[in-house]
N, C-alpha and C positions, 0 to 999 in steps of 0.2 A: 506492500500500500505508499510506504514511504515514498516509494525507488517513484513511481505512479507519481503521486504528486507533484517530486519533483520533477518531473518530464513535461506537467501541465502548469509549472512554474518557472520552468525555462523556456514553454516555448509560448507563453503569452509575454512573459518579458523580445523573447528574439520577437513575434509578430507586432508588439507597439514598437519596437526598433526599426523594423520595415516598413507600418503602417506613418512612424516618422520622419525619417529620414532614405526613404527607399534602399531596393541595395544592386547596388551598380553591376557588382559581379556579383550575379547571381547564375552558375553554371548545370544547381537545375530547372531554371526554368523558372523556378515559382512565385506564384502572380500570385494566390493566397492564401490563407493557413486559418484555416475555424476547425475553430475547441470547442467543444458539446464534453465536456466533461464524464467519467473521465476517458470518454477518446481523441483523437486531436484526428482533422480532417485534412490533407495539404490538398487543396480539388487544384485544376490547369496546372496539374504538372508534368512536363514535356521536359524531355535533353534539350540544351544553347546549343545550337550549329555553331556557333559563332567565337572560330577559332581566335587564344592570345594574343596573338598577334595581330589579327583584325580588332577585338576593343580595343588597344593600344593602340591605332588609327586614329580609331572611333575617338578618344579618348583626344588624340594628338591634337586635330583636326576642333575639338569642339574647345579644347582653346586658346589655338593659335585663333577662331571668330569669335569667340567673346575678348579676349586681350588682346584686337589685331590695333587697332588707333597705338597701343601704347609699345607694340609691338614697333612699326610704323617707325615710331621718333627714337627707342633700344637701338633699332638696325640699323640707322641715320646713324646715332651716334657713335656705335660699334659697341655700346656696354651698357648693362640697364636690367634691372631685376630677373625679370617678369621673360629677359634672352636668357640666363643663365637656367629660368627654369623652365623653358622649352630644350635647349640642349639635354638635359637628363631627360625629355622627353625620347630624343634622338641618339642617347649613347653616346657622344663625344666624345675623343678622344686625346684631340688639342684644340679644347671650348679657347682656347685668342686664336688660333688659327682658322677655327670660325668662325668664329663674329666678324674677324677682320674680312674675312672671304663674305656674309652676307650683304657687308659695310662696304663693300668694294663694289659686291652688286645685286643692290639696292635697285634700280629697276628692274635685273631680272625676275626675283623674289617677288616683288609683287604688282607686277603690272608685263604681259605679255598681246601686249596689240589693247590691251583697256582692262580693269583693278582686274588684280586673279580675285576668286572668291578663298576660303579656306582650306577649298580641299583644293587648289592650285598650286597654294604654296605650297600646303604641306609634302605633297607631289617632289613641288621643284624643290624646297630639303630634303626632303626625305633623297632623294638622288643623290643628289652630292653631300650629301652628308653619306651614304655607303660609298662615293666614287674616291672617295677625299679622305675622311676625314673620323673612317673607323678601323 
């Protein structure tokens, strides 16, 4: 009986956390947890088909999208906290040279005949990082 109570409490806490903060890295695709004491039901469970590399790419694109204005300023200057964070997303070996490269190629990073969207910026930076800084 103690084990059932502990399980229910843990699942109620987990449910509360999921409802409050979401579950961004949800490997089982759990979208709803329903607790009907003493039985716990997990509904709409499916295996995640998104590979970890794809999730990392999506997070990086979202980061670029959310911080685009700041990134433009920091790339132009060749330094900044947001740019340092972006370097961690790409696992850059030589951050100083990477920042200098982005600064030197500012127009190519952010424009290709027209302003690039977050995905286009991600693809460009990912490509040059893989070729030159990993």
